[in-house]
Phi, psi and omega in degrees: 000324187213154184273175186293338176284348181276126180277312185227125177233117184241132185228116175057043183283135173219148170218123185248138172241153176258118185255134177260137181244154177055039185243123176256136184283127177246141184267343182231162180288335179293317180301312179298327176290324183290312179305316184296311178298327174283326183229065190296338183264349183290132174231137181289136175285133175251135180232138171271120180246123181266095177289334172222148179206106180064057177274125184215136168182170185234141175234126185272151178304135178085356179284144170251110184243123174279138172240120189233160178157167179281167176307133178089005179290336181105012185295307182287330173300317178296321183289326175293331170289321173289336173270011178056028178280327177226164185260144171291157172285325174210169171113178183227134180230133170238119175240123177255098180126169185278139182255123169254127188238146170230087186256331172200161184307124172093354183301127176085356179263143170254123188297338187274339179276166179271165177305322171310303185296326189281339176298313182284332173301308184294316178305315177300316178305325185272000178086017183276147173269161186300328176293323178295323180284328183289330177295321188265356190310302185297322176297319179295318180295314183298318180286325185287326176077020184250027188302320183290346180242020185300326174261019177263132167320132179292347176300342183263358182285152167278170182302322179299310190293323182298312185291317177306307181293323181293320183287329179294315174309301188299320184285329189258339176280146199272071169269149185276333179241133172244120186254120183239118175271181182278046173284335179305343179291345181269347179275165181291169179298321185286330177281321179307309177297326173299313176302311185291329175290323178293324175298319180295322179294315179299320183289343176280336179278005177091004184280155180255141185231131173245127191231111173274128180198147169263004174273092186298331174295323180288320172298310191298318185282332186264318189263152178273328176216174184210148177251121177253119182258142181219113181056044172076012177238147174285115185260328181207144172222131182155208182316122182307316184298314175302317174303318178291327178293317185292322175300307189291332182261006176286166174307140181293164174311121174276123184269059176254178198290317181299321177299320183298319184297333189254009176298153174295152182127168181286333164092004174294329170236150183216145168287123179293327183194172168214120184231150172255154177287341173210174175259335183230143180226154158278165193291338185261359180282139181295141172260123180250129184232117182263131180221096179290131179248117178251136178279123175255328169223161181292138172216159191263308191292147172289160188231158172231168184238130178232152173222149181236139170244120193251137174271177179295352180259007175088010184263120182294108177269337174227138174229115182233133192229139183287340171301330185292338174253018179057038177252113164240141190249145173270141183279056189247350179199157172289147180205163178248135187238133181240131168259130178245109184259110182274133177031070187290337176057046174286145169295157178303149176144187183257141184226154176231164185233126175254132180235149184222131167261119190224157172228184175303332182279345173140209187274117183274322179210134178236097180267087178287137179052051183287329183207162171225153171202175187225148166256126182291150186281064177235108183294144175271029177236164182302321181265128179274076180241090181290331188292330187294316192251027189294337179259001189293153171254330170226156178256081180288160173274116189229160179241151176240124181244136186237131173244125175258113188279137170265109181307327187284317190257341185083349179286166179217148170258156184222154175221133181256137174236115178247137177289124182290142180291000000 
């Protein structure tokens, strides 16, 4: 089926899930019995949802492959099957080598165990011997930066600490295939750069990497090839730039009720919608984003709301987080949250908005491509010289100061020219 140089071979892979409609969840046997007495004839309607359907590809040893697509495309399902966390409904997979995976915050961690104990637990899950883990232990701790909290139970770790330790374990233990989902979005920017650098180092050692990300710039710079998934099917395999073009030019995310149910996250809270006050803006016009948040199930932790604004190259140009204004919300009522962006001065072009509801434990709702808007090609400067700023990401308000020196006296006179806002 595949050559000796093939690390992963997939043929006709498919995964189906059963979705229940008109179904009320009961937490106890008494609640279930009472519901049956009240509605003896009610039956939940069942729908078969194919998260993956007839997926086939080969990945060679030492390849770094990006897997991209919109929410619900099947990316995480594919990685879970390759990591043997879930079984396919049909199809055939051949994997040559040990698989190390980092799929979501805290995967493979026991909350009551310390960071030190979880390093050894993760290593054993990956099939490592204690001596192998001992050899890499200091490097794991140094990379993760959690040495001070190494003997603290991980249930007290922040989501960022979880990710740092989990990535350090997965990257340093000697698995031949490293599978990374978009958990790096939880970490800070410095750690993300550190992780991307480590993955580049790992790839030069001949290890195979499968990398899911919505950060197109990271996919373009890190990956040798990419797989674009749409609605559970492979639409393109090949050059990362071409795969990204397919992704960015695809039809926008449809905000219908079924898509809402299938969005990633734990699901206690959901964005009912994400709307903008306009569809087209001048670069200096304020952007207003409204996001109603609904409670679907009871939840305890406080939550925060973040949005990313992404340009046509997949680059996040703005990242706005409610924690920057010390806003943490109690899950005690439905509420509408408004972000007012004053004079963003974005470059001309098309943009999309990704919205997140998160708590310290991880992502509650991830609404990718929640809204779209355009910045019109009108420069906020006196001279209409679009050729000068053709590669700009933002158009800042700036001043120019000129000093003409008097060679005889050494004095200078100055003139200030400021671009009008």
